[in-house]
TIZAFI-789631 format. One record per residue (C-alpha): y, z, x; residue in three letters. Coordinates in steps of 0.001 Angstrom, whole numbers, plus 500000, padded with zeros to 6 digits. Each point is the difference from the previous one (the first is absolute). Layout:
N
@c2=Y, c3=Z, c1=X, type=ALA
...
END
This chain:
491
@c2=753914, c3=214875, c1=114536, type=UNK
@c2=502508, c3=500118, c1=497189, type=UNK
@c2=503020, c3=501982, c1=499976, type=UNK
@c2=498686, c3=502323, c1=497410, type=UNK
@c2=496986, c3=500687, c1=501948, type=UNK
@c2=501896, c3=500539, c1=503038, type=UNK
@c2=502123, c3=502588, c1=498099, type=UNK
@c2=496728, c3=502017, c1=499247, type=UNK
@c2=499053, c3=500338, c1=503579, type=UNK
@c2=501629, c3=503048, c1=501750, type=UNK
@c2=501934, c3=499156, c1=503169, type=UNK
@c2=499334, c3=501898, c1=503266, type=UNK
@c2=502198, c3=502970, c1=500467, type=UNK
@c2=502832, c3=499582, c1=502433, type=UNK
@c2=499972, c3=500961, c1=503451, type=UNK
@c2=503424, c3=501419, c1=499831, type=UNK
@c2=499090, c3=502428, c1=497274, type=UNK
@c2=499594, c3=503563, c1=501166, type=UNK
@c2=497268, c3=500660, c1=497466, type=UNK
@c2=497924, c3=496943, c1=500837, type=UNK
@c2=496615, c3=500492, c1=501636, type=UNK
@c2=498539, c3=496639, c1=501664, type=UNK
@c2=496417, c3=501604, c1=499991, type=UNK
@c2=500189, c3=500930, c1=496218, type=UNK
@c2=497453, c3=497680, c1=498048, type=UNK
@c2=501816, c3=497689, c1=497909, type=UNK
@c2=499239, c3=500520, c1=496348, type=UNK
@c2=500847, c3=497848, c1=496944, type=UNK
@c2=503090, c3=500944, c1=498051, type=UNK
@c2=499658, c3=501294, c1=496668, type=UNK
@c2=502163, c3=498470, c1=497182, type=UNK
@c2=502384, c3=502500, c1=498807, type=UNK
@c2=500806, c3=499826, c1=496275, type=UNK
@c2=503602, c3=500571, c1=498916, type=UNK
@c2=500591, c3=502966, c1=497673, type=UNK
@c2=500326, c3=498955, c1=496197, type=UNK
@c2=503498, c3=498786, c1=499276, type=UNK
@c2=501895, c3=502185, c1=497776, type=UNK
@c2=503096, c3=497908, c1=499601, type=UNK
@c2=498704, c3=497836, c1=497366, type=UNK
@c2=501176, c3=500366, c1=496206, type=UNK
@c2=498502, c3=502744, c1=498025, type=UNK
@c2=497954, c3=497675, c1=497573, type=UNK
@c2=498308, c3=498249, c1=503055, type=UNK
@c2=499133, c3=503254, c1=501744, type=UNK
@c2=498561, c3=501310, c1=496447, type=UNK
@c2=498016, c3=496746, c1=499667, type=UNK
@c2=499005, c3=500076, c1=503809, type=UNK
@c2=501031, c3=496709, c1=500630, type=UNK
@c2=502049, c3=498183, c1=502802, type=UNK
@c2=503742, c3=500102, c1=499174, type=UNK
@c2=502513, c3=497483, c1=501264, type=UNK
@c2=502837, c3=502371, c1=499717, type=UNK
@c2=502479, c3=497865, c1=498317, type=UNK
@c2=502942, c3=501721, c1=498468, type=UNK
@c2=500870, c3=501010, c1=497279, type=UNK
@c2=496788, c3=498908, c1=498852, type=UNK
@c2=497014, c3=498650, c1=501800, type=UNK
@c2=498717, c3=496589, c1=499508, type=UNK
@c2=496275, c3=501260, c1=499554, type=UNK
@c2=500922, c3=502091, c1=496986, type=UNK
@c2=502225, c3=497342, c1=498494, type=UNK
@c2=497506, c3=497173, c1=500398, type=UNK
@c2=497287, c3=502063, c1=498100, type=UNK
@c2=502227, c3=501335, c1=497449, type=UNK
@c2=499961, c3=503687, c1=501068, type=UNK
@c2=503023, c3=502238, c1=499915, type=UNK
@c2=501134, c3=500700, c1=503397, type=UNK
@c2=500977, c3=503580, c1=500428, type=UNK
@c2=502038, c3=499519, c1=503081, type=UNK
@c2=499824, c3=501704, c1=503270, type=UNK
@c2=499915, c3=503784, c1=500959, type=UNK
@c2=502876, c3=500906, c1=502163, type=UNK
@c2=499061, c3=502309, c1=502873, type=UNK
@c2=501037, c3=503723, c1=499475, type=UNK
@c2=500898, c3=502653, c1=502183, type=UNK
@c2=500634, c3=503113, c1=498058, type=UNK
@c2=497106, c3=502634, c1=499301, type=UNK
@c2=500524, c3=499910, c1=496206, type=UNK
@c2=499666, c3=496090, c1=499988, type=UNK
@c2=497005, c3=499961, c1=502168, type=UNK
@c2=498303, c3=502553, c1=497814, type=UNK
@c2=500751, c3=497759, c1=497044, type=UNK
@c2=498487, c3=496975, c1=501942, type=UNK
@c2=496924, c3=502040, c1=500621, type=UNK
@c2=499784, c3=500971, c1=496483, type=UNK
@c2=500304, c3=496202, c1=499046, type=UNK
@c2=497588, c3=498938, c1=502369, type=UNK
@c2=497271, c3=502504, c1=498712, type=UNK
@c2=500638, c3=498734, c1=496487, type=UNK
@c2=499428, c3=496425, c1=501140, type=UNK
@c2=496950, c3=500699, c1=501951, type=UNK
@c2=497587, c3=500282, c1=497017, type=UNK
@c2=501836, c3=496642, c1=498662, type=UNK
@c2=499349, c3=498163, c1=503507, type=UNK
@c2=496315, c3=501251, c1=499741, type=UNK
@c2=499557, c3=498443, c1=496665, type=UNK
@c2=501556, c3=496870, c1=500939, type=UNK
@c2=498177, c3=499628, c1=503330, type=UNK
@c2=496627, c3=500335, c1=497795, type=UNK
@c2=501356, c3=497293, c1=497903, type=UNK
@c2=499258, c3=501857, c1=496795, type=UNK
@c2=503260, c3=498372, c1=498879, type=UNK
@c2=499936, c3=496191, c1=500588, type=UNK
@c2=503008, c3=498140, c1=501201, type=UNK
@c2=502676, c3=499018, c1=497742, type=UNK
@c2=498482, c3=502562, c1=497381, type=UNK
@c2=503656, c3=500422, c1=498312, type=UNK
@c2=500487, c3=496493, c1=499315, type=UNK
@c2=496513, c3=499483, c1=498700, type=UNK
@c2=500363, c3=503016, c1=497892, type=UNK
@c2=503347, c3=498674, c1=498573, type=UNK
@c2=498319, c3=496582, c1=499103, type=UNK
@c2=497346, c3=501815, c1=498114, type=UNK
@c2=502539, c3=501943, c1=498055, type=UNK
@c2=501823, c3=496918, c1=499241, type=UNK
@c2=496865, c3=498091, c1=498711, type=UNK
@c2=498613, c3=502975, c1=497849, type=UNK
@c2=503237, c3=501725, c1=499024, type=UNK
@c2=502924, c3=497894, c1=499908, type=UNK
@c2=499142, c3=496382, c1=499576, type=UNK
@c2=498395, c3=500798, c1=496390, type=UNK
@c2=503220, c3=501708, c1=498920, type=UNK
@c2=502120, c3=496989, c1=501420, type=UNK
@c2=497840, c3=497611, c1=498149, type=UNK
@c2=500028, c3=502013, c1=496582, type=UNK
@c2=503583, c3=501122, c1=499933, type=UNK
@c2=501992, c3=497395, c1=502026, type=UNK
@c2=497776, c3=496945, c1=499359, type=UNK
@c2=499591, c3=499121, c1=503541, type=UNK
@c2=497002, c3=497580, c1=500326, type=UNK
@c2=500111, c3=499577, c1=503809, type=UNK
@c2=499097, c3=502977, c1=502280, type=UNK
@c2=501581, c3=500402, c1=503410, type=UNK
@c2=498451, c3=498383, c1=503062, type=UNK
@c2=499360, c3=503150, c1=501851, type=UNK
@c2=499180, c3=498299, c1=503226, type=UNK
@c2=503375, c3=498745, c1=500311, type=UNK
@c2=502000, c3=503142, c1=498917, type=UNK
@c2=502306, c3=501735, c1=502447, type=UNK
@c2=497878, c3=502961, c1=500559, type=UNK
@c2=502572, c3=502886, c1=500474, type=UNK
@c2=501873, c3=498847, c1=496981, type=UNK
@c2=496672, c3=499801, c1=498033, type=UNK
@c2=498953, c3=503484, c1=501058, type=UNK
@c2=503293, c3=501409, c1=498951, type=UNK
@c2=499850, c3=498380, c1=496676, type=UNK
@c2=496406, c3=501135, c1=499208, type=UNK
@c2=500628, c3=503547, c1=500954, type=UNK
@c2=502984, c3=499979, c1=497610, type=UNK
@c2=498014, c3=498742, c1=497176, type=UNK
@c2=497331, c3=502656, c1=500719, type=UNK
@c2=502623, c3=502649, c1=499904, type=UNK
@c2=501379, c3=498232, c1=496879, type=UNK
@c2=496669, c3=500138, c1=498107, type=UNK
@c2=499347, c3=503555, c1=501128, type=UNK
@c2=503257, c3=500864, c1=498429, type=UNK
@c2=499226, c3=498379, c1=496876, type=UNK
@c2=496736, c3=501665, c1=499630, type=UNK
@c2=501430, c3=503322, c1=500541, type=UNK
@c2=503208, c3=499465, c1=497975, type=UNK
@c2=502107, c3=500800, c1=503300, type=UNK
@c2=502915, c3=498316, c1=501321, type=UNK
@c2=499100, c3=498331, c1=503249, type=UNK
@c2=501678, c3=502503, c1=502492, type=UNK
@c2=498432, c3=502059, c1=502948, type=UNK
@c2=501180, c3=503211, c1=498210, type=UNK
@c2=498189, c3=499157, c1=496887, type=UNK
@c2=496676, c3=498662, c1=501564, type=UNK
@c2=499474, c3=502325, c1=503095, type=UNK
@c2=495949, c3=499402, c1=499608, type=UNK
@c2=500465, c3=496576, c1=501466, type=UNK
@c2=501912, c3=500862, c1=503111, type=UNK
@c2=498208, c3=497876, c1=502229, type=UNK
@c2=500481, c3=497082, c1=497698, type=UNK
@c2=503784, c3=500539, c1=500054, type=UNK
@c2=499936, c3=500332, c1=504035, type=UNK
@c2=498387, c3=496461, c1=500122, type=UNK
@c2=502429, c3=498725, c1=497607, type=UNK
@c2=502944, c3=501268, c1=502186, type=UNK
@c2=498448, c3=498728, c1=503052, type=UNK
@c2=499618, c3=496502, c1=498436, type=UNK
@c2=503532, c3=500051, c1=498847, type=UNK
@c2=501385, c3=501025, c1=503335, type=UNK
@c2=498109, c3=497089, c1=501621, type=UNK
@c2=501278, c3=497425, c1=497406, type=UNK
@c2=503721, c3=501294, c1=500578, type=UNK
@c2=499524, c3=499466, c1=503683, type=UNK
@c2=498686, c3=496384, c1=499369, type=UNK
@c2=503143, c3=499279, c1=497976, type=UNK
@c2=502293, c3=501046, c1=502739, type=UNK
@c2=498176, c3=498033, c1=502316, type=UNK
@c2=500276, c3=496766, c1=498049, type=UNK
@c2=503592, c3=500711, c1=499267, type=UNK
@c2=500669, c3=500031, c1=503674, type=UNK
@c2=499097, c3=496486, c1=500362, type=UNK
@c2=502000, c3=496920, c1=499006, type=UNK
@c2=497300, c3=497612, c1=499452, type=UNK
@c2=499643, c3=499103, c1=496354, type=UNK
@c2=496280, c3=500694, c1=499879, type=UNK
@c2=500696, c3=503773, c1=500888, type=UNK
@c2=502678, c3=500105, c1=496992, type=UNK
@c2=497280, c3=498688, c1=497653, type=UNK
@c2=497786, c3=502955, c1=501295, type=UNK
@c2=502547, c3=502528, c1=499705, type=UNK
@c2=500638, c3=498897, c1=496175, type=UNK
@c2=496338, c3=500231, c1=499374, type=UNK
@c2=499532, c3=503393, c1=501592, type=UNK
@c2=503239, c3=501515, c1=498370, type=UNK
@c2=498379, c3=498945, c1=496777, type=UNK
@c2=496665, c3=501859, c1=500718, type=UNK
@c2=501949, c3=503007, c1=500660, type=UNK
@c2=502185, c3=499712, c1=497000, type=UNK
@c2=496758, c3=499537, c1=497720, type=UNK
@c2=498400, c3=503282, c1=501429, type=UNK
@c2=503406, c3=501824, c1=499234, type=UNK
@c2=499845, c3=498694, c1=496458, type=UNK
@c2=496337, c3=500957, c1=499669, type=UNK
@c2=500692, c3=503626, c1=501222, type=UNK
@c2=503440, c3=500278, c1=498479, type=UNK
@c2=501201, c3=500340, c1=503418, type=UNK
@c2=503937, c3=500713, c1=500659, type=UNK
@c2=500688, c3=497161, c1=502407, type=UNK
@c2=499004, c3=497109, c1=497733, type=UNK
@c2=503785, c3=499108, c1=499550, type=UNK
@c2=500660, c3=499648, c1=503810, type=UNK
@c2=496919, c3=497596, c1=500257, type=UNK
@c2=501330, c3=497852, c1=497154, type=UNK
@c2=503454, c3=499906, c1=501346, type=UNK
@c2=498779, c3=499121, c1=503598, type=UNK
@c2=497935, c3=497239, c1=498727, type=UNK
@c2=502775, c3=498546, c1=498113, type=UNK
@c2=502431, c3=500373, c1=502915, type=UNK
@c2=497502, c3=498466, c1=502515, type=UNK
@c2=499405, c3=497016, c1=497565, type=UNK
@c2=503786, c3=499386, c1=499361, type=UNK
@c2=500438, c3=500175, c1=503810, type=UNK
@c2=497441, c3=497232, c1=500545, type=UNK
@c2=501544, c3=497875, c1=497335, type=UNK
@c2=503646, c3=500203, c1=501245, type=UNK
@c2=499046, c3=499463, c1=503557, type=UNK
@c2=497997, c3=496819, c1=499302, type=UNK
@c2=496831, c3=501523, c1=501130, type=UNK
@c2=496988, c3=498002, c1=498910, type=UNK
@c2=497450, c3=502111, c1=499011, type=UNK
@c2=496479, c3=498650, c1=500554, type=UNK
@c2=497837, c3=499268, c1=496935, type=UNK
@c2=497960, c3=503034, c1=498789, type=UNK
@c2=497505, c3=499965, c1=497062, type=UNK
@c2=501395, c3=503353, c1=499279, type=UNK
@c2=503641, c3=500192, c1=500824, type=UNK
@c2=500675, c3=498497, c1=496510, type=UNK
@c2=498010, c3=502677, c1=498200, type=UNK
@c2=501569, c3=502934, c1=502075, type=UNK
@c2=503482, c3=498678, c1=499220, type=UNK
@c2=499546, c3=499886, c1=496515, type=UNK
@c2=498502, c3=503593, c1=499873, type=UNK
@c2=503033, c3=501064, c1=501907, type=UNK
@c2=502594, c3=498345, c1=497913, type=UNK
@c2=498196, c3=501317, c1=496689, type=UNK
@c2=499775, c3=503557, c1=501615, type=UNK
@c2=503639, c3=500210, c1=500755, type=UNK
@c2=501211, c3=498378, c1=496796, type=UNK
@c2=497913, c3=502199, c1=497796, type=UNK
@c2=500850, c3=503093, c1=502106, type=UNK
@c2=503694, c3=499294, c1=499517, type=UNK
@c2=499824, c3=500070, c1=496192, type=UNK
@c2=498335, c3=503542, c1=500150, type=UNK
@c2=502354, c3=501330, c1=502521, type=UNK
@c2=503648, c3=501262, c1=499723, type=UNK
@c2=502697, c3=497453, c1=500038, type=UNK
@c2=501344, c3=501627, c1=503068, type=UNK
@c2=496881, c3=500017, c1=501861, type=UNK
@c2=498592, c3=496556, c1=500167, type=UNK
@c2=498132, c3=497691, c1=502351, type=UNK
@c2=503036, c3=497765, c1=500964, type=UNK
@c2=498398, c3=497744, c1=502425, type=UNK
@c2=498584, c3=498111, c1=496987, type=UNK
@c2=503602, c3=498807, c1=499418, type=UNK
@c2=499729, c3=497951, c1=503162, type=UNK
@c2=498033, c3=497318, c1=498492, type=UNK
@c2=501387, c3=497431, c1=497402, type=UNK
@c2=498658, c3=499709, c1=496399, type=UNK
@c2=498182, c3=496689, c1=501023, type=UNK
@c2=498403, c3=501629, c1=502907, type=UNK
@c2=498809, c3=502992, c1=497835, type=UNK
@c2=498661, c3=497743, c1=497488, type=UNK
@c2=497896, c3=497909, c1=502686, type=UNK
@c2=498756, c3=503355, c1=501449, type=UNK
@c2=498971, c3=501292, c1=496566, type=UNK
@c2=498499, c3=496861, c1=498546, type=UNK
@c2=497761, c3=499527, c1=503057, type=UNK
@c2=496970, c3=500769, c1=497823, type=UNK
@c2=499205, c3=502150, c1=496852, type=UNK
@c2=500362, c3=503764, c1=500796, type=UNK
@c2=497407, c3=501897, c1=497864, type=UNK
@c2=501852, c3=503256, c1=499831, type=UNK
@c2=503185, c3=498405, c1=499033, type=UNK
@c2=499243, c3=496761, c1=497761, type=UNK
@c2=503635, c3=499614, c1=499365, type=UNK
@c2=501722, c3=496371, c1=499714, type=UNK
@c2=502210, c3=499184, c1=502904, type=UNK
@c2=502930, c3=499395, c1=497723, type=UNK
@c2=499827, c3=503478, c1=498564, type=UNK
@c2=499237, c3=501526, c1=503379, type=UNK
@c2=503501, c3=498618, c1=501199, type=UNK
@c2=501673, c3=501513, c1=496917, type=UNK
@c2=498400, c3=503417, c1=500891, type=UNK
@c2=501759, c3=499752, c1=503372, type=UNK
@c2=503400, c3=499041, c1=498458, type=UNK
@c2=499765, c3=503195, c1=497786, type=UNK
@c2=499273, c3=502196, c1=503012, type=UNK
@c2=503157, c3=498449, c1=501732, type=UNK
@c2=502069, c3=500752, c1=496797, type=UNK
@c2=498928, c3=503598, c1=500201, type=UNK
@c2=501323, c3=500271, c1=503410, type=UNK
@c2=503124, c3=498333, c1=498940, type=UNK
@c2=500512, c3=502350, c1=497035, type=UNK
@c2=500106, c3=503168, c1=502055, type=UNK
@c2=502958, c3=498602, c1=502110, type=UNK
@c2=502247, c3=500347, c1=497151, type=UNK
@c2=500829, c3=496432, c1=499214, type=UNK
@c2=501343, c3=498802, c1=496681, type=UNK
@c2=497085, c3=499800, c1=497490, type=UNK
@c2=501667, c3=497209, c1=498093, type=UNK
@c2=500875, c3=497741, c1=503062, type=UNK
@c2=496971, c3=500482, c1=502200, type=UNK
@c2=496952, c3=501532, c1=498297, type=UNK
@c2=500174, c3=498576, c1=496371, type=UNK
@c2=500264, c3=496254, c1=500727, type=UNK
@c2=497181, c3=500158, c1=502691, type=UNK
@c2=497899, c3=502145, c1=497481, type=UNK
@c2=500423, c3=497506, c1=497250, type=UNK
@c2=498733, c3=497158, c1=502167, type=UNK
@c2=496928, c3=502246, c1=501047, type=UNK
@c2=499129, c3=500687, c1=496411, type=UNK
@c2=500614, c3=496612, c1=498726, type=UNK
@c2=497681, c3=498391, c1=502841, type=UNK
@c2=497262, c3=502675, c1=499213, type=UNK
@c2=500128, c3=499420, c1=496375, type=UNK
@c2=499858, c3=496274, c1=500467, type=UNK
@c2=496677, c3=500259, c1=502174, type=UNK
@c2=497193, c3=498333, c1=498256, type=UNK
@c2=496500, c3=501768, c1=501102, type=UNK
@c2=498207, c3=497191, c1=498383, type=UNK
@c2=501315, c3=497357, c1=502497, type=UNK
@c2=499999, c3=502199, c1=502980, type=UNK
@c2=499638, c3=497980, c1=503177, type=UNK
@c2=499566, c3=500986, c1=503795, type=UNK
@c2=499326, c3=498160, c1=503246, type=UNK
@c2=496484, c3=501434, c1=500119, type=UNK
@c2=499144, c3=499134, c1=496409, type=UNK
@c2=499780, c3=502655, c1=497297, type=UNK
@c2=496339, c3=500678, c1=498819, type=UNK
@c2=499507, c3=498602, c1=496481, type=UNK
@c2=498920, c3=503274, c1=498722, type=UNK
@c2=501541, c3=501907, c1=497006, type=UNK
@c2=500561, c3=503159, c1=501851, type=UNK
@c2=502623, c3=498236, c1=502323, type=UNK
@c2=502032, c3=498977, c1=497206, type=UNK
@c2=499717, c3=503605, c1=498763, type=UNK
@c2=501057, c3=501350, c1=503338, type=UNK
@c2=503004, c3=497672, c1=500074, type=UNK
@c2=501095, c3=501504, c1=496577, type=UNK
@c2=499431, c3=503557, c1=501316, type=UNK
@c2=502221, c3=499339, c1=502932, type=UNK
@c2=502721, c3=498142, c1=498028, type=UNK
@c2=500264, c3=503194, c1=497714, type=UNK
@c2=499618, c3=502455, c1=502932, type=UNK
@c2=503039, c3=498111, c1=502021, type=UNK
@c2=502245, c3=499930, c1=496984, type=UNK
@c2=499258, c3=503698, c1=499425, type=UNK
@c2=500506, c3=500928, c1=503587, type=UNK
@c2=503673, c3=498440, c1=499916, type=UNK
@c2=500563, c3=501942, c1=496682, type=UNK
@c2=498770, c3=503452, c1=501657, type=UNK
@c2=501460, c3=499862, c1=503312, type=UNK
@c2=503197, c3=498325, c1=499491, type=UNK
@c2=502945, c3=501906, c1=498373, type=UNK
@c2=500725, c3=499338, c1=496319, type=UNK
@c2=503086, c3=498328, c1=498859, type=UNK
@c2=503038, c3=502239, c1=500700, type=UNK
@c2=501320, c3=502451, c1=497621, type=UNK
@c2=503033, c3=497644, c1=499098, type=UNK
@c2=497529, c3=497389, c1=498780, type=UNK
@c2=499620, c3=499692, c1=496345, type=UNK
@c2=497555, c3=502298, c1=498309, type=UNK
@c2=497990, c3=496790, c1=498900, type=UNK
@c2=499340, c3=499284, c1=503689, type=UNK
@c2=498881, c3=503459, c1=500800, type=UNK
@c2=497574, c3=499894, c1=496987, type=UNK
@c2=498596, c3=496576, c1=500814, type=UNK
@c2=499288, c3=501389, c1=503694, type=UNK
@c2=498085, c3=502927, c1=498684, type=UNK
@c2=498266, c3=498299, c1=496977, type=UNK
@c2=498902, c3=497064, c1=502939, type=UNK
@c2=498285, c3=502676, c1=501894, type=UNK
@c2=498044, c3=501286, c1=496907, type=UNK
@c2=498939, c3=496429, c1=499352, type=UNK
@c2=498966, c3=499257, c1=503469, type=UNK
@c2=497795, c3=503312, c1=500221, type=UNK
@c2=498352, c3=499018, c1=496940, type=UNK
@c2=499208, c3=496760, c1=501075, type=UNK
@c2=499008, c3=501253, c1=503341, type=UNK
@c2=497561, c3=502436, c1=498606, type=UNK
@c2=498305, c3=497428, c1=497864, type=UNK
@c2=499596, c3=497659, c1=502991, type=UNK
@c2=498477, c3=502942, c1=502180, type=UNK
@c2=497544, c3=500605, c1=497203, type=UNK
@c2=498909, c3=496411, c1=500046, type=UNK
@c2=499776, c3=500081, c1=503664, type=UNK
@c2=497753, c3=502816, c1=500503, type=UNK
@c2=497529, c3=498341, c1=497466, type=UNK
@c2=499687, c3=497017, c1=501973, type=UNK
@c2=501049, c3=500636, c1=503681, type=UNK
@c2=497350, c3=500303, c1=502729, type=UNK
@c2=502225, c3=501785, c1=502214, type=UNK
@c2=502603, c3=502654, c1=498848, type=UNK
@c2=501621, c3=499760, c1=503267, type=UNK
@c2=502043, c3=497077, c1=498654, type=UNK
@c2=501793, c3=502498, c1=497653, type=UNK
@c2=501417, c3=502325, c1=502920, type=UNK
@c2=503462, c3=498897, c1=499760, type=UNK
@c2=500401, c3=499607, c1=496239, type=UNK
@c2=498527, c3=503705, c1=499675, type=UNK
@c2=503055, c3=500976, c1=502353, type=UNK
@c2=502216, c3=498424, c1=497413, type=UNK
@c2=498390, c3=501363, c1=496882, type=UNK
@c2=499660, c3=503350, c1=501485, type=UNK
@c2=503751, c3=500463, c1=500090, type=UNK
@c2=500357, c3=498165, c1=496486, type=UNK
@c2=497622, c3=502564, c1=498273, type=UNK
@c2=501574, c3=502984, c1=501247, type=UNK
@c2=501413, c3=500794, c1=496479, type=UNK
@c2=497275, c3=498299, c1=498226, type=UNK
@c2=496798, c3=501009, c1=498309, type=UNK
@c2=497070, c3=501711, c1=501610, type=UNK
@c2=497838, c3=496963, c1=498881, type=UNK
@c2=502113, c3=497761, c1=502264, type=UNK
@c2=499952, c3=502290, c1=502784, type=UNK
@c2=496250, c3=500064, c1=499998, type=UNK
@c2=499749, c3=496221, c1=499833, type=UNK
@c2=501949, c3=499885, c1=503334, type=UNK
@c2=497645, c3=502612, c1=501620, type=UNK
@c2=497010, c3=498203, c1=498650, type=UNK
@c2=500523, c3=497312, c1=502593, type=UNK
@c2=498941, c3=502432, c1=502597, type=UNK
@c2=496660, c3=500708, c1=498153, type=UNK
@c2=496781, c3=498196, c1=499021, type=UNK
@c2=498750, c3=499882, c1=496462, type=UNK
@c2=498233, c3=503241, c1=500113, type=UNK
@c2=503191, c3=501979, c1=501389, type=UNK
@c2=499171, c3=500341, c1=503563, type=UNK
@c2=502283, c3=498803, c1=502715, type=UNK
@c2=499694, c3=496258, c1=500758, type=UNK
@c2=498351, c3=498851, c1=503182, type=UNK
@c2=502907, c3=498086, c1=501672, type=UNK
@c2=501580, c3=499693, c1=503410, type=UNK
@c2=503210, c3=501852, c1=499024, type=UNK
@c2=500068, c3=503748, c1=499277, type=UNK
@c2=500744, c3=500630, c1=496491, type=UNK
@c2=500613, c3=503756, c1=500422, type=UNK
@c2=503389, c3=499465, c1=501724, type=UNK
@c2=501045, c3=497685, c1=497228, type=UNK
@c2=499022, c3=502172, c1=497246, type=UNK
@c2=501577, c3=503042, c1=501569, type=UNK
@c2=503406, c3=498008, c1=500211, type=UNK
@c2=499928, c3=499134, c1=496479, type=UNK
@c2=498831, c3=503561, c1=498613, type=UNK
@c2=502874, c3=501554, c1=502178, type=UNK
@c2=502673, c3=497680, c1=498698, type=UNK
@c2=498859, c3=500177, c1=496293, type=UNK
@c2=499741, c3=503892, c1=500364, type=UNK
@c2=503899, c3=500026, c1=501287, type=UNK
@c2=501409, c3=498830, c1=496975, type=UNK
@c2=501928, c3=497266, c1=501682, type=UNK
@c2=500151, c3=496362, c1=499002, type=UNK
@c2=501647, c3=497928, c1=502637, type=UNK
@c2=498630, c3=497557, c1=502470, type=UNK
@c2=501431, c3=501743, c1=502945, type=UNK
@c2=498665, c3=503427, c1=498634, type=UNK
@c2=496383, c3=498945, c1=500261, type=UNK
@c2=500350, c3=497797, c1=503031, type=UNK
@c2=502410, c3=502468, c1=502113, type=UNK
@c2=498008, c3=499211, c1=503397, type=UNK
@c2=498349, c3=497147, c1=501432, type=UNK
@c2=496595, c3=499396, c1=498120, type=UNK
@c2=497644, c3=496990, c1=500534, type=UNK
@c2=498166, c3=499249, c1=496750, type=UNK
@c2=497789, c3=497513, c1=501750, type=UNK
@c2=498457, c3=502655, c1=502187, type=UNK
END
C-alpha cells in the first residue's frame, strides 16, 4: 500500500490509553474538513478563491489584475467587532452574487476595455489623430483600470459641466471609490519598484509614476507636481548613477510627456514656485527627450521649446534682484534674436516633420507665442532706460498679439485638434486682458465647437475658462497676476 492509502486507515487505539476499549468494533475514520480560512486578503475572500496570503498584496490578485484590498486585522473591542459584523452583513449579498457567477471573472477589466473601444478610442483618433489603438492584452491592468475610471469621471464632468471632484459629483460615489482604490494600488506598486535596485524595476517605477500623473492631470488633482518632480528626480538619479535602463517601447514616450508637462507647467506657475528638477538636465538632454517623436498637443519645434525653457529661467533670475542690464538684457536679446531667426518653412526634427501645411502654421504660432511669452512674463526695461526703449517694448507686445490673433484664426480653420493650441491660449489669455471683447471671444472659441458647445477633448475646458474669466474680471494685466498658482495648461 502507498503511504497515502496507509494514512487513510485508522490505527488501533493504544493499550495505554485509559479510554481505549479493545472490544470496541473498529470503525473507518471520517475525514475532518478544516474550517474555512479567514486570514486571506479581503479581495480573495469576497471572490471565494484560495489566497496565497503574500503581503502587502497577494500574488493571485496581482497576477489577475485585481486590486488587492489587503488583510483584515483581528479586533478585540466591542465597537470594532460590531463594525466587522456590519461589514460582513454588507458583503454577504455580494458574496452570494459572486458565488452564483452573475458577474463573470475580471468584469472590471472587460468593462474598461469596452469603454476604451467605444468611448475613448474614437475621441483619440478624432482629436489627437492616434491611428493605432492600444494593445489591451499587454496593458498593465491596474494602471489601465485607473486610467479608464478617470476618463469615465472626466467625460461625466464634461457632460454635466462640473469640475471632476467628489464634492461636485456625489451621484457617482462608487466610481470615485473605485478610482481611489486603484490609485492606492498603483502607488503601492511604485513604492515596491523603488525598493529594488534592479534597472528593470526602475523602468517600471517611471512608467507607473507617469500613469498616476496622467490621472491627476485628467481629474485636476492636487498631487500632479509631486509626481512630475518624482519622475524627473528618479530619471536624473538613474542617469548620474550610470544605471543602464533596459530598452522599453514606452519609456521614450512617457519621458517626453513628463518633460513637456513640467516645462509647460513652469511657464504658468509663479516664478517662485517651479518644478526645479527640470534644471538637472542639460539643454542637449532635454532636446533629445523632447524630440523623441512629434507630440500632438505641443507641435512646437525643438529649437523654440528650448527658448521657452530659457525664458522661464530668466523669470526666476529676475526675481532675485540681479542687475537687469548685466544679467537679464543680454540673455533676453539672444533669445529674441534666435526666435526671430527661426524659419518655420525649413523646420527639421529627428523624427521628420510631416509635410502638411498645418505644421508650418503651428511653427509660426509657437514662434510668435514664445516671443510674446518673453514680453509678458519678463520685466520691461528699467525706468532709467530711454523712453524709446519702453515704447518699443509696449509696441512690440501689441504687434505680437495682433500676429498671434491672426495665426489663431487661421489655425482654428484648419486644425483637426484644438488641443495643439492649449499653450498659445495661455499666452494669448494674458495678452488680451486689456484688449477687445472680440479677441477674448476668439481665445475662448478654442474650447468650443462650431455650434458653440464645449469641445469634446481629453482636457477639461471649464477650469481653463474659469481661470481666464477670473483674471479678466480682476482688471489686472501681469503674467504673474494670471498664473499666480501652479496651473497645468496641458491637463
